[in-house]
C-alpha positions in Angstrom: 102.2 115.0 94.4 99.3 113.3 96.3 96.4 115.7 96.4 95.3 116.0 100.0 91.6 116.1 100.8 90.3 118.9 103.0 88.3 117.7 105.9 87.1 121.0 107.3 86.9 124.6 106.2 88.6 127.5 107.8 87.3 131.1 108.2 88.7 134.3 106.7 92.2 134.6 108.1 93.0 138.3 108.7 91.8 141.8 108.2 93.6 141.7 104.9 91.1 139.0 103.7 88.4 141.6 104.0 89.7 143.2 100.8 87.8 140.6 98.8 84.8 142.9 98.2 82.3 140.1 98.7 83.3 138.2 95.6 82.1 134.6 95.5 85.5 133.5 94.2 87.1 135.0 97.3 86.0 131.9 99.2 88.6 129.8 97.3 91.2 130.0 100.0 88.8 128.6 102.5 89.5 125.2 101.0 93.1 125.2 102.1 95.0 124.8 105.4 98.7 124.7 106.1 98.4 120.9 106.0 97.6 121.2 102.3 100.9 122.9 101.3 102.2 122.9 98.6 98.6 123.3 97.3 97.4 125.6 95.9 100.8 126.9 94.8 101.3 123.5 93.0 98.3 122.0 91.3 98.5 118.8 89.2 102.3 119.1 89.5 102.6 122.6 88.1 103.6 125.7 90.1 101.4 128.7 90.0 102.3 132.0 91.7 105.1 134.3 92.8 107.5 134.2 95.7 108.2 137.8 96.7 110.8 139.4 98.9 111.3 143.2 99.5 114.0 145.1 97.6 115.6 146.1 100.9 115.2 142.7 102.5 118.1 141.1 104.5 120.1 138.3 102.8 118.4 135.8 105.1 115.0 136.7 103.5 116.5 136.1 100.1 117.9 132.8 101.3 114.4 131.9 102.6 113.0 132.7 99.2 115.5 130.3 97.6 114.8 127.6 100.2 111.1 127.7 99.3 111.7 127.7 95.6 114.0 124.7 95.8 111.5 122.8 98.0 108.6 123.6 95.6 110.6 122.5 92.6 111.0 119.0 94.2 107.2 118.9 94.5 106.4 120.3 91.0 106.3 116.9 89.4 103.6 114.9 87.6 103.3 111.1 87.7 104.7 109.5 84.6 102.6 106.4 85.1 102.3 103.3 87.3 104.6 100.3 87.6 105.4 98.2 84.6 106.6 94.7 85.4 108.9 92.8 83.0 109.4 89.1 83.8 112.0 86.8 82.3 111.3 83.1 82.9 107.7 83.8 84.2 104.6 85.7 83.3 102.9 88.9 84.4 99.5 90.3 83.6 97.6 93.5 84.5 94.5 92.2 86.2 91.4 94.4 86.7 90.3 94.8 90.3 87.6 92.4 91.3 88.5 90.0 88.5 90.0 86.5 88.4 93.7 86.4 87.7 93.1 83.5 85.2 90.1 82.6 83.1 89.0 82.7 79.5 89.1 86.5 79.2 91.7 88.0 76.9 93.0 90.3 79.6 93.8 87.7 82.3 96.3 84.8 82.5 95.7 81.4 81.0 94.2 78.8 83.3 96.9 76.3 82.3 100.6 77.2 82.5 103.6 75.0 81.5 107.3 75.3 80.8 106.8 77.9 78.0 105.2 80.2 80.7 107.4 79.4 83.7 111.0 78.3 82.9 111.5 75.8 85.7 108.4 73.7 85.0 109.6 70.5 83.5 109.1 69.2 79.9 111.5 66.3 79.5 112.0 62.6 80.0 112.5 60.1 82.8 114.0 56.6 82.9 111.8 53.9 84.6 112.6 50.3 84.6 114.7 50.4 81.4 112.4 52.7 79.4 112.2 56.4 78.6 109.0 58.4 79.1 108.0 61.9 78.3 106.8 63.9 81.3 105.5 67.5 82.0 104.6 69.8 84.8 101.6 72.0 84.8 100.1 74.8 87.0 96.3 75.1 86.8 94.6 78.1 88.3 90.8 78.3 88.3 90.6 74.9 86.6 87.0 74.2 87.5 85.6 77.6 88.7 87.6 77.7 91.9 89.4 81.0 91.4 92.2 83.3 92.6 91.1 86.9 92.2 92.3 90.4 92.9 89.8 91.9 95.3 88.9 95.2 97.0 86.8 95.9 100.0 83.8 96.5 97.8 84.2 93.8 95.2 84.7 91.3 98.0 82.2 92.9 100.5 85.0 92.7 103.2 85.1 96.1 104.9 88.4 95.4 106.7 90.4 95.4 103.4 89.7 99.2 103.3 91.9 100.5 100.5 94.1 97.4 100.1 93.9 95.1 97.1 94.4 91.4 98.0 94.5 88.0 96.4 91.6 86.0 97.5 91.9 82.2 97.0 89.3 79.5 96.9 90.1 76.0 98.1 91.5 73.8 95.2 92.0 76.8 93.0 95.8 76.3 92.6 97.0 72.9 91.3 100.4 71.5 90.4 100.5 68.4 88.2 103.3 66.0 87.4 101.9 64.4 84.2 103.0 61.5 82.0 102.8 62.5 78.3 102.9 58.9 77.1 101.5 55.7 78.4 103.2 54.3 81.5 102.4 51.7 84.1 103.5 53.3 87.3 102.1 50.7 89.6 104.9 48.3 88.9 107.3 50.4 90.9 109.3 48.6 93.7 111.8 49.6 96.4 114.5 48.0 94.4 113.4 49.5 91.1 111.6 52.7 92.1 109.9 55.5 90.1 112.2 58.5 90.5 110.8 61.9 89.6 111.7 65.5 90.2 108.6 66.7 92.0 108.4 70.4 92.8 112.1 70.5 92.0 113.1 67.8 94.5 113.6 64.0 94.2 110.5 62.0 94.9 111.4 58.3 95.0 108.1 56.2 94.8 108.8 52.7 96.1 105.3 51.3 96.2 101.8 51.9 94.8 98.8 50.3 96.5 96.9 48.1 94.1 93.7 48.3 96.2 93.3 52.0 97.1 93.4 54.5 94.3 95.9 57.4 94.9 97.8 55.6 97.7 101.6 55.2 97.5 104.8 55.0 99.5 107.8 57.3 98.8 110.9 58.8 100.1 110.1 62.4 100.6 113.0 63.7 102.6 116.0 65.4 101.1 118.6 63.2 99.4 122.2 63.6 100.5 125.4 61.9 99.3 127.9 61.9 102.1 131.5 60.6 102.4 132.4 58.8 105.6 132.9 61.5 108.3 130.8 64.2 106.4 127.8 65.8 108.1 124.8 67.9 107.0 122.3 70.0 108.9 118.7 68.8 108.3 115.6 69.9 110.1 117.8 71.9 112.5 120.0 69.0 113.6 123.4 67.8 112.5 123.5 64.4 110.9 126.9 62.8 110.5 127.8 59.7 108.5 130.3 58.1 111.0 131.2 54.8 109.2 130.2 52.6 106.3 130.2 48.8 106.7 131.1 46.2 104.2 127.6 44.7 104.2 125.9 48.0 103.5 125.2 49.0 107.1 126.1 52.5 108.3 126.7 54.3 111.6 125.0 57.6 111.9 125.2 60.3 114.6 122.3 62.9 115.0 123.3 65.6 117.5 125.2 63.2 119.7 122.8 60.2 119.4 124.6 57.4 117.4 122.8 54.3 115.9 123.4 51.7 113.2 121.2 51.3 110.1 121.2 48.1 108.1 121.2 48.3 104.3 118.0 49.7 102.7 116.3 50.3 106.1 114.7 53.3 107.7 115.2 54.5 111.3 114.3 57.5 113.3 117.3 58.8 115.3 116.9 61.7 117.7 113.7 62.9 115.9 115.1 62.7 112.4 114.1 59.9 110.0 116.9 58.5 107.9 116.7 56.1 105.0 119.9 54.1 104.2 119.2 54.2 100.5 122.6 53.0 99.0 126.2 52.6 100.2 129.6 52.5 98.6 132.3 50.7 100.6 136.0 51.0 100.2 137.8 48.3 102.2 141.2 50.0 101.8 140.1 53.5 102.8 137.2 54.1 105.1 137.3 57.9 104.3 136.5 57.0 100.7 133.4 55.0 101.6 130.1 56.9 101.2 126.4 56.5 101.3 123.2 58.0 99.8 120.8 59.0 102.5 117.3 60.3 102.6 116.9 62.6 105.6 113.9 64.4 107.0 111.4 64.5 109.8 109.5 62.0 107.6 112.0 60.6 105.2 109.7 57.8 104.1 105.9 58.0 104.2 102.8 56.4 102.8 100.3 58.9 101.4 96.9 58.9 99.7 95.0 61.4 97.7 93.9 64.3 100.0 96.5 63.7 102.7 98.7 66.6 103.9 101.7 67.1 101.7 105.2 66.3 103.0 106.2 68.7 105.7 102.7 70.2 106.1 100.8 70.2 109.4 98.8 67.0 109.1 95.8 68.4 110.9 95.7 71.8 109.2 97.7 71.6 105.9 98.1 74.4 103.4 98.8 71.9 100.6 97.5 68.4 100.1 98.3 65.6 97.7 96.2 65.4 94.5 96.9 61.9 93.1 94.8 59.7 90.8 94.8 56.9 88.3 98.1 55.4 89.5 96.9 51.9 90.2 95.6 51.4 86.7 97.3 49.7 83.8 99.2 51.4 81.1 97.9 54.9 80.5 99.0 58.5 79.7 97.9 61.7 81.3 95.4 64.0 79.6 95.4 67.6 80.7 92.3 69.7 81.1 91.5 73.3 82.1 87.9 72.6 83.1 88.2 69.4 85.1 90.6 67.1 86.9 93.3 65.5 84.6 92.6 61.9 83.4 95.2 59.2 83.4 98.0 58.8 86.0 99.3 61.9 87.7 100.9 63.1 91.0 100.2 66.6 92.2 99.2 68.9 95.0 96.5 71.5 95.5 95.8 74.2 98.0 93.7 73.4 101.0 93.6 76.9 102.4 91.1 79.6 101.8 91.7 83.4 101.7 88.4 85.2 101.7 88.5 87.8 104.5 90.9 90.0 106.3 91.5 87.6 109.2 93.0 85.1 106.7 95.8 87.7 106.0 95.5 87.3 102.2 98.5 88.5 100.2 98.6 92.2 99.6 100.9 94.3 97.3 104.4 93.0 97.5 103.4 89.6 98.8 103.1 86.1 97.2 101.4 82.7 97.5 104.3 80.2 97.5 104.0 76.6 96.5 106.2 74.2 98.5 109.9 74.6 98.0 109.1 78.0 96.5 108.9 76.1 93.2 106.3 78.5 91.9 105.0 81.8 93.4 101.9 83.8 92.6 102.6 87.4 93.5 100.6 90.6 93.7 103.6 92.7 92.6 102.3 96.3 92.3 99.6 98.6 90.8 99.5 100.0 87.3 98.7 103.5 88.7 101.1 104.9 91.3 99.7 106.0 94.7 100.7 109.5 93.9 98.6 109.7 90.8 95.2 110.5 92.5 93.1 113.6 92.6 90.5 114.5 95.2 86.9 115.3 94.2 84.4 116.5 96.8 80.6 116.7 96.6 79.0 118.7 99.3 75.7 120.4 100.2 75.9 124.2 100.4 73.1 125.9 102.2 74.1 129.4 101.0 76.2 129.3 97.8 76.9 132.7 96.2 76.0 132.3 92.6 75.1 136.0 92.1 77.8 136.7 89.6 75.8 134.5 87.2 72.3 135.2 88.4 72.0 138.4 90.5 69.3 137.1 92.9 71.2 133.9 93.8 73.4 135.1 96.6 72.4 132.3 99.0 71.5 129.4 96.9 70.9 125.9 98.3 73.0 123.8 96.0 75.3 120.8 95.5 79.0 121.7 94.9 81.4 119.4 93.1 85.0 120.5 93.3 88.6 119.4 92.9 92.0 121.1 93.4 92.8 120.2 89.8 92.4 123.4 87.8 90.6 121.7 84.9 89.6 118.5 86.6 85.9 118.7 85.6 84.4 119.0 82.1 80.9 120.3 81.5 79.5 118.7 78.3 77.5 121.4 76.6 76.0 119.0 74.1 74.7 116.9 77.0 72.8 119.8 78.6 69.1 120.1 77.7 69.6 123.9 77.5 72.9 125.5 77.1 73.6 129.2 78.0 75.3 130.2 74.8 77.1 128.1 72.2 77.1 124.5 73.2 80.7 123.6 73.9 82.8 121.8 76.5 83.8 123.8 79.6 86.8 122.9 81.8 86.6 123.9 85.4 87.4 122.8 88.9 84.2 123.8 90.6 80.5 123.1 89.6 77.3 123.9 91.4 74.0 122.1 90.8 71.0 124.2 91.6 67.3 122.9 91.5 65.0 125.4 89.7 61.6 123.8 89.9 60.3 124.0 93.4 58.1 126.5 95.2 61.0 127.1 97.5 62.9 128.8 94.6 62.3 132.4 93.6 64.5 132.1 90.5 63.5 130.8 87.1 66.4 130.2 84.8 64.2 130.2 81.8 63.3 126.5 81.6 60.2 124.6 82.3 59.7 121.5 84.4 61.9 120.0 87.1 65.3 121.4 85.9 68.8 121.5 87.4 70.9 124.6 86.7 74.6 123.9 86.2 76.9 126.7 87.4 80.7 126.7 87.3 83.8 128.7 88.2 85.6 130.1 85.1 89.3 129.1 85.4 90.3 132.2 83.4 88.6 135.0 85.3 87.5 133.1 88.5 83.9 134.3 88.1 80.9 132.1 88.6 78.9 131.5 85.4 75.8 129.6 84.3 76.6 126.8 81.9 72.9 125.8 81.3 70.3 123.4 82.5 69.6 119.7 82.8 66.0 119.5 81.7 64.1 116.8 83.4 62.1 115.9 80.3 65.3 114.9 78.4 66.7 112.6 81.1 65.3 109.5 79.5 66.9 110.5 76.2 70.4 110.0 77.7 71.2 113.7 77.9 71.7 113.8 81.7 75.5 113.2 81.4 76.5 116.8 81.9 79.9 116.2 83.5 83.1 114.2 83.0 86.2 113.7 85.1 89.3 115.2 83.5 92.4 114.0 85.4 95.4 112.5 83.6 94.2 109.5 81.6 90.9 109.4 83.4 89.0 111.6 80.9 86.4 111.7 78.2 84.0 108.8 78.6 86.3 107.0 81.1 84.3 108.5 83.9 81.0 110.3 83.2 78.8 111.9 85.8 75.1 111.3 85.4 72.4 113.4 87.0 69.0 111.9 87.6 66.2 114.1 88.9 63.2 111.9 90.0 60.4 111.5 92.5 60.6 108.4 94.6 58.7 106.8 97.4 61.0 108.7 99.8 60.4 112.0 98.1 62.0 114.2 95.5 65.7 113.2 94.8 68.6 114.0 92.6 71.1 111.2 92.1 74.6 112.1 91.0 76.3 109.0 89.7 80.0 108.4 88.7 80.1 105.9 85.9 83.6 104.5 85.1 83.7 102.6 81.8 86.2 100.5 79.8 84.6 98.3 77.2 86.8 95.3 77.7 87.9 95.0 81.3 85.4 97.3 83.1 81.9 96.8 81.7 79.4 99.6 81.9 77.3 99.8 85.1 79.7 97.5 87.0 81.3 100.1 89.2 78.9 103.0 89.7 79.0 105.3 92.7 75.7 107.0 93.3 75.3 110.0 95.7 71.7 110.6 96.7 70.6 114.2 97.4 67.2 115.1 98.9 65.1 118.1 97.9 62.5 119.9 99.9 59.9 121.9 98.0 62.0 121.5 94.9 65.2 122.8 96.6 68.3 120.9 97.6 68.1 120.1 101.3 70.6 117.5 102.3 72.8 114.5 101.5 70.3 111.6 102.0 67.0 112.2 103.7 68.2 114.0 106.8 70.7 116.8 106.9 74.0 116.4 109.0 73.3 112.7 109.5 75.0 109.7 107.8 72.5 107.2 106.2 73.3 104.0 104.4 71.1 104.8 101.4 72.8 108.2 100.7 75.8 106.6 99.1 75.5 103.5 96.8 77.9 101.3 95.0 76.7 99.1 92.1 79.2 96.4 91.4 77.5 93.5 89.7 75.8 95.1 86.7 72.8 97.3 86.2 70.3 94.6 87.2 71.9 93.9 90.6 70.8 95.6 93.8 73.3 98.3 94.8 75.4 98.1 98.0 74.6 100.8 100.6 77.8 102.2 101.9 76.8 105.6 103.5 77.3 104.4 107.1 80.6 102.5 106.5 83.4 104.0 108.6 86.4 102.9 106.6 87.9 104.1 103.3 86.9 101.8 100.4 88.3 101.1 97.0 86.2 100.4 93.8 86.9 98.4 90.7 88.3 101.4 88.8 90.5 102.1 91.8 88.5 105.1 93.2 89.0 105.5 97.0 85.8 106.5 98.8 86.9 108.3 101.9 85.2 107.3 105.2 81.5 107.6 104.1 80.2 107.8 107.6 82.4 110.7 108.8 81.9 112.7 105.6 78.2 111.9 105.4 77.6 113.5 108.8 78.8 116.7 107.2 76.6 116.2 104.0 79.6 115.6 101.8 81.3 112.7 99.8 85.0 112.7 99.2 86.4 110.6 96.3 90.1 110.1 95.4 90.1 109.3 91.7 93.1 107.7 90.0 94.7 109.0 86.8 93.7 105.8 85.0 92.0 102.6 85.8 94.0 100.8 88.5 94.9 97.2 87.8 97.0 94.7 89.8 100.3 93.6 88.3 100.2 89.9 89.1 103.3 87.8 88.5 103.8 84.0 88.3 107.4 83.1 88.8 109.6 80.1 89.4 112.9 79.5 90.9 114.8 81.0 87.9 112.5 83.9 87.1 113.9 87.4 87.0 111.4 90.2 87.6 112.1 93.9 86.9 109.7 96.7 87.9 109.9 100.1 86.2 107.7 103.2 86.3 106.2 105.0 89.2 108.5 107.8 88.0 107.6 111.5 87.6 108.0 114.3 85.1 109.6 117.4 86.5 107.8 120.6 85.6 110.3 123.4 85.9 109.4 126.5 87.9 109.9 129.6 85.7 112.5 132.2 86.8 109.6 134.7 86.9 108.4 132.9 90.1 111.0 134.8 92.1 110.4 138.5 92.3 110.7 141.7 94.4 107.5 142.8 96.0 107.8 146.2 94.3 107.7 144.5 90.9 104.3 143.1 91.5 101.6 145.4 90.0 98.6 143.4 91.2 99.0 141.2 94.3 95.7 139.4 93.8 96.4 138.4 90.2 98.2 135.2 91.3 98.9 133.0 94.2 101.5 134.7 96.3 104.1 133.6 98.9 105.3 136.7 100.8 108.7 136.3 102.5 109.5 138.9 105.2 107.6 141.2 107.5 106.1 144.6 106.8 109.4 146.4 107.7 111.0 145.0 104.6 108.2 143.6 102.5 105.2 145.9 101.8 103.0 143.0 100.8 102.9 141.8 104.4 100.9 145.0 105.1 98.8 145.3 101.9 97.8 141.7 101.7 97.8 140.6 105.3 97.2 143.9 107.0 100.1 143.4 109.4 102.4 146.0 111.0 105.7 145.7 112.9 103.8 145.6 116.2 102.2 142.3 115.2 105.5 140.5 115.5 107.2 139.1 118.7 110.9 138.7 119.3 112.3 135.3 118.4 109.2 134.3 116.5 107.9 134.0 113.0 104.4 133.5 111.6 103.4 131.2 108.7 99.9 132.3 107.7 97.4 131.8 104.9 95.0 134.4 103.7 92.5 135.0 100.8 94.1 137.0 98.0 91.3 138.0 95.6 90.5 134.8 93.7 93.8 133.3 94.8 95.7 132.4 98.0 98.5 134.2 99.8 101.0 132.6 102.2 103.1 134.7 104.6 106.5 133.5 105.9 107.8 136.3 108.1 109.6 136.8 111.4 110.7 139.5 113.9 114.3 139.2 112.8 115.8 138.0 109.5 116.9 134.8 111.1 113.4 134.1 112.3 112.1 134.5 108.7 114.8 132.1 107.5 113.9 129.5 110.2 110.2 129.7 109.2 111.1 129.1 105.5 113.2 126.1 106.6 110.3 124.8 108.7 107.9 125.0 105.7 110.4 123.3 103.4 111.1 120.5 105.9 107.4 119.7 106.2 107.2 120.6 109.8 103.8 122.2 109.2 102.4 119.2 107.2 100.1 118.0 109.9 98.5 121.4 110.8 94.9 121.6 109.6 94.8 125.3 110.5 95.5 128.7 108.8 98.4 129.9 111.0 101.4 128.6 112.8 104.2 130.0 114.9 107.8 129.2 114.4 109.9 130.0 117.5 113.7 130.4 117.2 115.0 128.7 120.3 118.3 130.6 119.7 119.1 133.3 117.2 120.8 130.7 115.0 119.8 129.2 111.7 118.0 125.8 112.0 117.3 126.1 115.7 113.5 126.4 116.0 110.3 124.8 117.2 106.8 124.9 115.6 103.7 125.8 117.5 
């Protein structure tokens, strides 16, 4: 289940909500709208609550209860992990975001790849002018610092990527080599005794090498066809037919109705198609048995030099260009290198395109960079963490937080709240607080408040000295607000200001710590709250920090950034190039962005104007599954699956069996005529209902949330349950909706 973020708060929903007796935890339901369903009834994939019908309810109400239970069971699932890619005949690697896909690091691909990496790369022999020679094919990526990398909007400084991960490509970063493993003199090739090689999987017949210009050669580069007299083939969109073979080696060829004769071993362009009469086989007794070997293409024979557009490429704007060297020299062999161009004779190609911004349309997930003939492909296959395995964390300024359950005088405290729908998604590290309120231990919660204690604007002293920050939290067991302790300013330099950790799936412990730094700067007194992801190998410390800057006035929290209710660049920072590098200001960016760890920062500008920051944090560090494959590679992707968390049978109950309605989340099916909870929790009577209509309504329920699904008639209630289960209310960011039965039949309704 993807955790939805809440973009606005809603007010108390009914007279029934007034039963909360002013408890601070009664504000919990204000974080939910109908758009957030199935939250809070399902949190972190686990159902929490009761679905209640009255003992005297009609069968339609009971069916409605069953419909909701069945729907919630489909949503009571936890991600089992991201995608795992298995490759046969190729290679795959999980690449950290912002990193090169190949370099000297242990967690990336090798720079040099050969036949033991990609099956269809050649390691064999060729025959040339009566001798055998060993040859090999290589792929080099990032050979001399020109890299292919997996980038995000922040690592690349390209806002338009938003939450996408793309493959950025530098010019000359992808190279294919056809290399000679033993000494050979290739410049003695001739048209009658050519150098024939399988280049990118197709025949390349090199008929001449220029002795004066290095890297210049002539070759047949079209496709080779062996045709019997009367046979035809489609090439470059046109039909080429071998009409007749002559006794002296001449042939008659028809190209889409245009017929011409080619002498032996000559080249001619016929109706836009270049044809080379390479070799003929004449049978004087049977013309049908005569045949010819033809090279056919738009440019069947061509002279090239190093740097020219590869065969078939746009000559003025090629994606791939020839990379050829040392072919006019005397007898030499090829020496491979991962740091510089090969030495000795070689034929090859390299990319001439650059992907470094969104307008280049760089490959995204599910897309590839293909070498000519699709001989090798570099693919951004998938992510190691599924899109569903994210939890939302919200940081927001509260001008009047009720912390009075912990400290009686703090009924309207100016504070910073950090919250998540995950029931134990935040850990308070007791040992990292300068002063702990009780025995130092870890506390798991889903809501924390930071409260500045030092300024003249505060009338409350929590028992500490100096510029301290009080840490309050919501107890997940009894829903009361409690004081965990204080961050003491004097201990910040000692590394104790790491009071919080994220606790979601595999993102836990030191994977993502939250630092709190209370300082005075040239722009006034500030508190910086910094999220610090860390993996010792593939995500170094201080290489992906998100810092949220809060301003204080007279020692009291006052706003996100310097000015309340106004987005500012400096209020949200990303540090992506190490602790010594200047951070990137992102507070006024109006797109969603993704960090190295995979955190999605939701629209900083829109949220900043409301003095809040919204982060979607993945269940583990997100990496890109990059696959290099050839023509025979088989790729299998597994994972992205879920674990089903069964809803207990006790989740379905009669209203009369519930002794304390506010003790749990509650879904009430049926109106007050048949379900007493519709009255006691929502304050409704029969007169509140209209014929042919049902209401779906949220309300506070003590420290929990209640949802009403009830109609004027039983069929109206059943239609409302069907609407909820069908997701018809998914886009409604409000507390109440109306389901209208267009006829008094099941399934015939509209939502308003």
